[in-house]
N, C-alpha and C positions, 0 to 999 in steps of 0.2 A: 504494500500500500504506500503510495507516495506521501511525503511529509510536506506540511505547509512551511512556507518561508516568510521571513520578515525583513525589515530594513537591515541592511548590512550584508545580506547574502551576496556572494560573489557570482557574477555572470561572465560569460564569454561569448564572443561573436565569431562565427566561422571565418569572417574576413577581417576581424580586428586583430591588432597586434598585442593588446594588453587586456587583462581582465578589468572589470568595472564592478562597482558595488551598487546594488539595487537601493533605491530610495522610495519606500512605500509611502503612500499618501497618509499623513497622520490621521488617526481616527480614534475611536474609543476602545478598539480591541487591540490588546498588546500581548506579546509573549516575550519572556526574558526582558521586559521593560522596553521593548522595541515594537513599533507599529507592525501589525500583520499586513501582508500584501494580498491584493486581489488580482484577478485577471485584467482588471481595468488600470492597473499600475503599469501602463505601457507608453506613457508620454515621453517623447525624446527630451533629453536634457532635464526634465523635471523628475522622472522616475528612472530613466535609463541614461546615465551619463556616457560620454564617449569611451571608446575602446582603444585609445591611443591613436593609431593611424589605420586607415581603411585601405584594403588591397583589392577591392572589387572594381573591375572595369565597368560595371554597371553604374558606379558612382560617377556622376559627371565631372567632379573635380579630379578624380583619379584618371579617368579617361583623357581629360584635357592635358594633364601633366604627363601622362604616358605618351600621348601623341607628340607633345612638345619635345620629349626626350627620344624621339624617333623610335618608338615602340618598346622602350625599356620600361618595365613596370615601375611606376613612381607612386608609392603610397602617399596619400594626403591625409590631413586630419579627419578623424572620424566624427561625423555628425549623424547619430542614429536617425533613421527614418522609419519609425514603426507606426503604422496606421491602424492595424487591427489589434484586438485584445490578445493576451497570452492564451494559449490553448494546449491541452485541456485544463480546466480548473478542477478543483476537488469536486467529486460528484455529490457529496452530501454536506460539506462544510461551507458555510458562508461567513463573510466578514462584512458587516454593514449591508447585508442583502445581496452581496455579489459573491460569486464562487471564489474560494480561497485559492491563491496561487500556490503551486506545489513544485517540488524539485524535479518533477517530470514534465513541467510545462515548457513550451517554447514560444518565442515571438519571432516573427519574420520581419526583416528589414527590407525596405523597398529596393535596396541595392543588392539584394540576393543573399544576404547573410542570415544565418539561423542563430538566434540568441538563446542560449541555454543557461540553466542554473548550474554553476560549477560544482564539482564534487567537493565535499568538505564544507559546504555552506551551512550556516546556522539554520537548523530546521526545527520544526515543532511536530511531534507525533500527534496525529489526529485520527479518529476512527472513521 
């Protein structure tokens, strides 16, 4: 059974160069004195900070820099572009009326990256 996650859990992007720490929207439900996350904690920069540099050619900045470098992949600063909620959420546990985010959830970046909860993240066991 997947575990719920809260603020501070580490995430990684398949096209990012560095991990990043989730920032759950503050609410009334906490675990280990940190806000619990929901599938709606998918806002770029607000909930999902940058992952260092981006290496996806679908990212217009990376594509332009790579083109200027005559085809040599040129990573550029990561600006996450997540439009859809995390999926799947916990099937039975809600936080503020929204499905809880779990360590099995993923978010898709518009530039092609898959954002996952990194192993070893602080999680909360839920039924």
